[in-house]
N, CA, C and O of each residue as an XYZ file, in Angstrom:
588
protein
N     122.744     42.919     68.411
C     121.840     43.862     67.760
C     121.923     45.168     67.725
O     121.326     45.941     66.976
N     122.838     45.441     68.731
C     122.886     46.809     68.980
C     123.947     47.263     67.725
O     123.870     48.366     67.183
N     124.666     46.521     67.461
C     125.684     46.931     66.273
C     124.911     46.887     64.922
O     125.142     47.731     64.056
N     124.040     45.948     64.756
C     123.152     46.247     63.611
C     122.160     47.343     63.673
O     121.734     47.959     62.696
N     121.812     47.542     64.974
C     120.988     48.691     65.031
C     121.708     49.972     64.722
O     121.196     50.810     63.980
N     122.729     50.117     65.201
C     123.534     51.410     64.995
C     124.021     51.487     63.617
O     124.402     52.573     63.180
N     124.047     50.295     62.799
C     124.503     50.247     61.478
C     123.358     50.803     60.691
O     123.545     51.677     59.844
N     122.116     50.285     60.972
C     120.867     50.565     60.239
C     120.681     52.185     60.558
O     120.528     52.940     59.598
N     120.693     52.600     61.617
C     120.615     54.030     62.024
C     121.732     54.708     61.181
O     121.435     55.641     60.434
N     122.961     54.278     61.280
C     124.054     55.023     60.532
C     123.447     55.080     58.795
O     123.484     56.122     58.141
N     123.014     54.022     58.356
C     122.611     53.880     57.044
C     121.444     54.843     56.585
O     121.315     55.392     55.491
N     120.533     54.915     57.826
C     119.368     55.615     57.543
C     119.672     57.043     57.496
O     119.110     57.822     56.726
N     120.723     57.420     58.479
C     121.112     58.752     58.680
C     122.018     59.132     57.567
O     122.031     60.328     57.273
N     122.743     58.358     56.928
C     123.311     58.631     55.764
C     122.473     58.835     54.445
O     122.691     59.714     53.612
N     121.415     57.821     54.384
C     120.459     57.972     53.414
C     119.715     59.364     53.459
O     119.465     60.010     52.441
N     119.383     59.768     54.753
C     118.681     61.007     54.974
C     119.623     62.221     54.613
O     119.150     63.290     54.225
N     120.998     62.005     54.760
C     121.878     63.226     54.589
C     122.062     63.267     53.122
O     122.252     64.368     52.605
N     122.023     62.020     52.261
C     122.202     61.938     50.843
C     120.903     62.682     50.462
O     121.023     63.738     49.840
N     119.800     62.273     50.748
C     118.523     62.745     50.338
C     118.400     64.359     50.534
O     117.837     65.106     49.733
N     119.032     64.761     51.749
C     119.070     66.327     52.009
C     120.029     66.961     50.945
O     119.581     67.843     50.212
N     121.025     66.645     50.856
C     122.217     66.942     49.863
C     121.552     67.047     48.415
O     121.647     68.105     47.793
N     120.923     66.024     47.916
C     120.380     65.994     46.653
C     119.376     67.132     46.467
O     119.361     67.852     45.468
N     118.558     67.239     47.480
C     117.380     68.330     47.481
C     117.943     69.556     47.335
O     117.484     70.388     46.552
N     119.142     69.794     48.193
C     119.818     71.208     48.125
C     120.395     71.345     46.818
O     120.194     72.378     46.179
N     121.253     70.191     46.248
C     121.353     70.561     44.769
C     120.460     70.766     43.692
O     120.803     71.343     42.660
N     119.251     70.283     43.906
C     118.170     70.619     43.086
C     117.815     72.161     43.201
O     117.737     72.899     42.219
N     117.625     72.526     44.392
C     117.354     73.805     44.737
C     118.321     74.853     44.259
O     117.976     75.915     43.742
N     119.530     74.478     44.468
C     120.653     75.338     43.799
C     120.695     75.432     42.286
O     121.000     76.476     41.710
N     120.367     74.263     41.639
C     120.255     74.304     40.231
C     118.967     75.118     39.866
O     119.012     75.810     38.848
N     117.990     75.094     40.508
C     116.922     75.852     40.092
C     117.070     77.295     40.420
O     116.526     78.174     39.751
N     117.803     77.521     41.442
C     118.197     78.862     41.589
C     119.164     79.624     40.551
O     118.980     80.771     40.146
N     120.024     78.938     40.263
C     120.941     79.187     39.196
C     120.176     79.494     37.967
O     120.345     80.556     37.368
N     119.267     78.512     37.544
C     118.457     78.882     36.323
C     117.651     80.167     36.461
O     117.576     80.969     35.529
N     117.063     80.349     37.605
C     116.404     81.556     38.043
C     117.149     82.864     37.770
O     116.733     83.904     37.260
N     118.396     82.534     38.255
C     119.501     83.881     38.339
C     119.841     84.206     36.702
O     119.843     85.316     36.170
N     120.089     83.071     36.158
C     120.408     83.058     34.753
C     119.302     83.858     33.915
O     119.617     84.809     33.199
N     118.143     83.463     34.036
C     116.935     84.054     33.506
C     116.808     85.519     33.881
O     116.558     86.382     33.040
N     116.978     85.757     35.099
C     116.895     87.262     35.556
C     117.952     87.852     35.025
O     117.660     88.993     34.667
N     119.088     87.561     34.813
C     120.202     88.202     34.275
C     119.974     88.552     32.763
O     120.234     89.649     32.270
N     119.395     87.357     32.016
C     119.196     87.684     30.652
C     117.975     88.750     30.563
O     118.002     89.664     29.739
N     116.982     88.579     31.405
C     115.998     89.624     31.254
C     116.551     91.098     31.677
O     116.203     92.106     31.062
N     117.375     91.125     32.698
C     118.010     92.261     33.027
C     118.739     93.056     31.978
O     118.584     94.261     31.775
N     119.653     92.144     31.251
C     120.173     92.477     29.904
C     119.385     93.034     28.775
O     119.698     94.023     28.110
N     118.349     92.307     28.632
C     117.322     92.810     27.520
C     116.809     94.122     27.818
O     116.644     95.032     27.006
N     116.524     94.144     29.300
C     115.664     95.407     29.608
C     116.763     96.597     29.519
O     116.470     97.670     28.992
N     117.846     96.382     29.981
C     118.996     97.521     29.668
C     119.181     97.925     28.255
O     119.318     99.118     27.982
N     119.196     96.959     27.286
C     119.292     97.209     25.788
C     118.228     97.820     25.427
O     118.382     98.627     24.511
N     116.943     97.671     25.951
C     115.611     98.374     25.462
C     115.846     99.604     25.984
O     115.673    100.527     25.189
N     116.234     99.933     27.232
C     116.221    101.332     27.672
C     117.217    102.111     27.191
O     117.072    103.333     27.174
N     118.431    101.480     26.707
C     119.419    102.030     25.902
C     118.812    102.485     24.510
O     119.064    103.619     24.101
N     118.086    101.693     23.837
C     117.504    102.026     22.550
C     116.436    103.097     22.713
O     116.331    104.009     21.893
N     115.637    102.980     23.784
C     114.783    104.078     24.298
C     115.288    105.447     24.214
O     114.838    106.384     23.555
N     116.474    105.394     25.127
C     117.196    106.576     25.407
C     117.469    107.384     24.096
O     117.160    108.556     23.880
N     118.187    106.412     23.173
C     118.620    106.928     21.972
C     117.616    107.449     21.202
O     117.894    108.468     20.570
N     116.315    106.910     21.086
C     115.156    107.431     20.429
C     114.820    108.617     21.001
O     114.645    109.551     20.219
N     114.658    108.861     22.387
C     114.252    109.882     23.026
C     115.215    111.066     22.695
O     114.779    112.165     22.353
N     116.623    110.774     22.819
C     117.561    111.887     22.490
C     117.365    112.417     21.117
O     117.418    113.633     20.929
N     117.114    111.488     20.030
C     117.125    111.949     18.728
C     115.720    112.729     18.364
O     115.559    113.597     17.505
N     114.721    112.149     19.294
C     113.386    112.945     19.134
C     113.625    114.387     19.775
O     113.099    115.371     19.255
N     114.366    114.490     20.824
C     114.352    115.724     21.486
C     115.244    116.737     20.635
O     114.952    117.927     20.519
N     116.398    116.120     20.033
C     117.160    117.005     19.188
C     116.185    117.325     17.871
O     116.238    118.464     17.405
N     115.447    116.510     17.366
C     114.626    116.866     16.240
C     113.629    118.209     16.652
O     113.524    119.278     16.050
N     113.048    117.824     17.704
C     112.057    118.944     18.323
C     112.725    120.254     18.564
O     112.114    121.311     18.409
N     114.201    120.192     19.012
C     114.970    121.424     19.317
C     115.074    122.037     17.970
O     114.931    123.257     17.895
N     115.291    121.390     16.962
C     115.636    121.813     15.459
C     114.278    122.441     15.167
O     114.212    123.647     14.931
N     113.205    121.677     15.174
C     111.941    122.324     14.721
C     111.517    123.631     15.489
O     110.897    124.547     14.949
N     111.897    123.623     16.744
C     111.423    124.984     17.498
C     112.359    126.116     16.920
O     111.958    127.262     16.718
N     113.516    125.727     16.699
C     114.693    126.780     16.120
C     113.965    127.329     14.790
O     113.608    128.500     14.658
N     113.792    126.302     13.810
C     113.099    126.629     12.558
C     111.941    127.408     12.746
O     111.871    128.364     11.974
N     110.841    127.259     13.689
C     109.712    127.931     13.765
C     110.108    129.416     14.240
O     109.596    130.398     13.703
N     111.010    129.518     15.234
C     111.387    130.731     15.694
C     111.995    131.592     14.510
O     111.719    132.780     14.343
N     112.744    130.953     13.811
C     113.413    131.647     12.337
C     112.112    132.137     11.534
O     111.998    133.320     11.216
N     111.274    131.314     11.263
C     110.386    131.462     10.618
C     109.411    132.730     11.040
O     108.981    133.576     10.256
N     109.179    132.667     12.376
C     108.332    133.714     13.075
C     109.211    134.998     12.686
O     108.750    136.011     12.159
N     110.300    134.828     12.967
C     111.104    136.330     12.927
C     111.272    136.558     11.281
O     111.446    137.714     10.896
N     111.234    135.719     10.523
C     111.213    136.096      9.251
C     109.726    136.752      8.687
O     109.641    137.762      7.988
N     108.638    135.957      9.148
C     107.279    136.537      8.960
C     107.099    137.969      9.579
O     106.396    138.785      8.983
N     107.676    138.271     10.677
C     107.486    139.587     11.308
C     108.293    140.666     10.480
O     107.824    141.777     10.232
N     109.579    140.234     10.064
C     110.343    141.186      9.169
C     109.489    141.467      7.724
O     109.495    142.600      7.243
N     108.834    140.474      7.139
C     108.048    140.517      6.016
C     107.036    141.525      6.217
O     106.823    142.471      5.459
N     106.327    141.218      7.465
C     105.125    141.979      7.764
C     105.540    143.548      8.001
O     104.785    144.449      7.636
N     106.746    143.794      8.616
C     107.198    145.142      8.851
C     107.459    145.765      7.419
O     106.989    146.868      7.142
N     108.275    144.987      6.445
C     108.426    145.424      5.104
C     107.285    145.671      4.317
O     107.223    146.656      3.581
N     106.363    144.832      4.423
C     104.963    145.256      3.685
C     104.397    146.464      4.226
O     103.916    147.313      3.475
N     104.427    146.626      5.713
C     103.711    147.960      6.360
C     104.626    149.060      5.687
O     104.082    150.018      5.139
N     105.865    148.957      5.710
C     106.528    150.125      5.157
C     106.474    150.388      3.745
O     106.681    151.545      3.378
N     106.205    149.410      2.813
C     105.780    149.642      1.487
C     104.411    150.219      1.377
O     104.205    151.187      0.646
N     103.591    149.731      1.987
C     102.193    150.254      1.946
C     102.158    151.690      2.384
O     101.410    152.506      1.845
N     102.897    151.964      3.275
C     103.134    153.414      3.834
C     103.652    154.227      2.689
O     103.205    155.343      2.427
N     104.708    153.576      1.944
C     105.309    154.510      1.000
C     104.555    154.710     -0.091
O     104.725    155.759     -0.712
N     103.596    153.772     -0.535
C     102.809    153.765     -1.521
C     101.824    154.847     -1.297
O     101.578    155.671     -2.178
N     101.184    154.862      0.012
C     100.220    155.825      0.271
C     100.845    157.224      0.414
O     100.111    158.202      0.270
N     102.189    157.389      0.697
C     102.551    158.809      0.718
C     102.973    159.062     -0.656
O     103.034    160.255     -0.951
N     103.294    158.177     -1.613
C     103.496    158.672     -3.022
C     102.076    158.877     -3.606
O     101.977    159.692     -4.523
N     100.988    158.245     -3.188
C      99.612    158.747     -3.769
C      99.285    160.186     -3.280
O      98.682    161.009     -3.969
N      99.723    160.394     -2.082
C      99.380    161.773     -1.490
C     100.183    162.808     -2.296
O      99.716    163.903     -2.611
N     101.544    162.349     -2.638
C     102.328    163.566     -3.317
C     102.008    163.519     -4.672
O     102.023    164.593     -5.275
N     101.704    162.437     -5.318
C     101.528    162.375     -6.721
C     100.167    162.029     -7.262
O      99.553    160.964     -7.192
N      99.797    163.317     -7.888
C      98.077    163.124     -8.330
C      97.986    162.010     -9.400
O      97.069    161.190     -9.348
N      98.921    161.971    -10.361
C      98.773    161.102    -11.322
C      98.681    159.504    -11.018
O      97.932    158.681    -11.543
N      99.612    159.327    -10.070
C      99.588    158.089     -9.476
C      98.479    157.741     -8.683
O      98.064    156.585     -8.597
N      97.966    158.749     -8.076
C      96.660    158.648     -7.369
C      95.603    158.278     -8.091
O      94.740    157.510     -7.664
N      95.600    158.859     -9.361
C      94.502    158.637    -10.352
C      94.425    157.338    -11.014
O      93.397    156.789    -11.411
N      95.674    156.887    -11.095
C      96.078    155.537    -11.852
C      95.589    154.481    -10.743
O      94.869    153.526    -11.034
N      96.053    154.749     -9.432
C      95.623    153.570     -8.492
C      94.145    153.750     -8.220
O      93.600    152.842     -7.592
N      93.449    154.739     -8.582
C      91.928    154.615     -8.269
C      91.195    154.000     -9.468
O      89.983    153.806     -9.377
N      91.787    153.717    -10.463
C      91.258    152.849    -11.684
C      90.885    151.558    -11.515
O      91.732    150.843    -10.981
N      89.840    151.051    -11.823
C      89.424    149.682    -11.542
C      90.562    148.690    -12.261
O      91.344    149.185    -13.074
N      90.608    147.570    -11.998
C      91.597    146.687    -12.639
C      91.014    146.275    -13.988
O      89.788    146.276    -14.100
N      91.709    145.957    -14.926
C      91.318    145.551    -16.246
C      90.622    144.054    -15.889
O      90.799    143.378    -14.875
N      89.870    143.795    -16.926
C      89.006    142.617    -16.912
C      89.830    141.345    -16.708
O      89.553    140.483    -15.875
N      90.956    141.308    -17.617
C      91.927    140.165    -17.522
C      92.434    139.956    -16.070
O      92.276    138.897    -15.462
N      93.104    141.139    -15.522
C      93.567    141.146    -14.094
C      92.447    140.705    -13.047
O      92.733    139.971    -12.101
N      91.231    141.161    -13.251
C      90.236    140.663    -12.334
C      89.794    139.276    -12.369
O      89.435    138.691    -11.347
N      89.810    138.747    -13.498
C      89.505    137.447    -13.630
C      90.505    136.783    -13.003
O      90.127    135.869    -12.270
N      91.624    136.968    -13.075
C      92.815    136.266    -12.409
C      92.667    136.077    -10.734
O      93.108    135.161    -10.040
N      91.919    137.225    -10.345
C      91.606    137.129     -8.636
C      90.251    136.517     -8.441
O      89.914    136.197     -7.302
N      89.395    136.316     -9.525
C      88.182    135.681     -9.190
C      88.309    134.023     -8.957
O      88.747    133.263     -9.821
N      87.886    133.641     -7.748
C      87.930    132.059     -7.423
C      86.615    131.824     -6.855
O      86.144    132.578     -6.004
N      85.891    130.603     -7.384
C      84.872    130.182     -6.686
C      85.088    129.390     -5.288
O      86.222    129.068     -4.933
N      84.103    129.138     -4.624
C      84.361    128.559     -3.302
C      84.611    127.058     -3.756
O      83.752    126.425     -4.370
N      85.794    126.557     -3.426
C      86.362    125.223     -3.700
C      86.505    124.431     -2.498
O      87.060    124.902     -1.504
N      86.015    123.199     -2.530
C      86.156    122.200     -1.593
C      86.834    121.092     -1.983
O      86.323    120.201     -2.662
N      88.207    121.093     -1.507
C      88.982    119.829     -1.998
C      90.019    120.239     -3.039
O      89.897    121.279     -3.686
N      90.940    119.480     -3.168
C      92.053    119.499     -4.107
C      91.391    119.098     -5.506
O      91.768    119.778     -6.461
N      90.512    118.147     -5.749
C      89.981    117.608     -6.898
C      89.166    118.656     -7.402
O      89.256    118.799     -8.621
N      88.282    119.542     -6.723
C      87.588    120.562     -7.330
C      88.431    121.796     -7.726
O      88.013    122.696     -8.455
N      89.713    121.744     -7.145
C      90.455    122.969     -7.421
C      91.127    122.620     -8.648
O      91.302    123.480     -9.511
N      91.561    121.303     -8.819
C      92.275    120.794    -10.125
C      91.130    121.049    -11.192
O      91.533    121.549    -12.242
N      90.042    120.841    -11.120
C      89.045    120.723    -12.181
C      88.736    122.238    -12.649
O      88.583    122.597    -13.816
N      88.676    123.069    -11.473
C      88.516    124.637    -11.743
C      89.659    125.129    -12.572
O      89.426    126.001    -13.410
N      90.987    124.616    -12.411
C      92.057    125.265    -13.013
C      92.156    124.564    -14.233
O      92.862    125.142    -15.059
N      91.659    123.487    -14.600
C      91.681    122.770    -15.940
C      90.592    123.448    -16.734
O      90.769    123.546    -17.948
N      89.547    123.902    -16.227
C      88.571    124.467    -16.988
C      88.451    125.993    -17.329
O      87.494    126.561    -17.855
N      89.568    126.492    -16.935
C      89.604    128.028    -17.006
C      90.284    128.424    -18.431
O      90.539    129.611    -18.632
N      90.532    127.611    -19.259
C      91.027    128.023    -20.462
C      92.564    128.169    -20.309
O      93.167    129.188    -20.645
N      93.166    127.038    -19.761
C      94.398    127.040    -19.511
C      95.365    127.307    -20.822
O      94.963    127.136    -21.973
N      96.718    127.758    -20.483
C      97.498    127.872    -21.546
C      98.057    126.779    -22.277
O      98.334    125.765    -21.636
N      98.300    126.812    -23.674
C      98.637    125.525    -24.138
C     100.130    125.213    -23.677
O     100.922    126.092    -23.335
N     100.392    123.954    -23.710
C     101.928    123.570    -23.283
C     102.796    123.883    -24.523
O     102.377    124.253    -25.619
N     104.018    123.681    -24.175
C     105.190    123.992    -25.213
C     105.040    123.195    -26.321
O     105.149    123.711    -27.433
N     104.741    121.678    -26.168
C     104.514    120.964    -27.366
C     103.420    121.462    -28.346
O     103.530    121.452    -29.572
N     102.268    121.931    -27.584
C     101.086    122.351    -28.537
C     101.427    123.610    -29.286
O     100.876    123.826    -30.365
N     102.392    124.543    -28.732
C     102.731    125.576    -29.494
C     103.719    125.188    -30.637
O     103.731    125.827    -31.689
N     104.539    124.139    -30.414
C     105.410    123.754    -31.566
C     104.534    123.297    -32.800
O     104.839    123.621    -33.948
N     103.475    122.558    -32.509
C     102.665    121.945    -33.565
C     102.121    123.223    -34.269
O     101.996    123.140    -35.491
N     101.788    124.367    -33.679
C     101.050    125.452    -34.168
C     102.051    126.032    -35.199
O     101.751    127.028    -35.857
């Protein structure tokens, strides 16, 4: 019985070892799947990060261009303002020097020119369009050809 017992113990030990190896193989398979999924997620995250970085770079470049354009516009605005101030000073100087020019500048604007500057209080683009349409607009070229 001792040999039978040793054989049964050996088989039981062999069965336990086989069961242990099978369990380890299952764990390894699950770990490999988890590793593959993690690598796939990592790759997707890297691709997303690269795409977001490219978008951020594009937006940063666009922002820098906009800032440069705004700076140029401010510079041009300042130059135009200075030019206007010089012209106004020149006109005032001419008015002081030339009495006929001073008299001409003191006259009121003609009615036609005054009407060009009259604008009612408008709210919205539609009201402005209606105001423009109702002012006795000039005839189009097609209408002139018929006349």
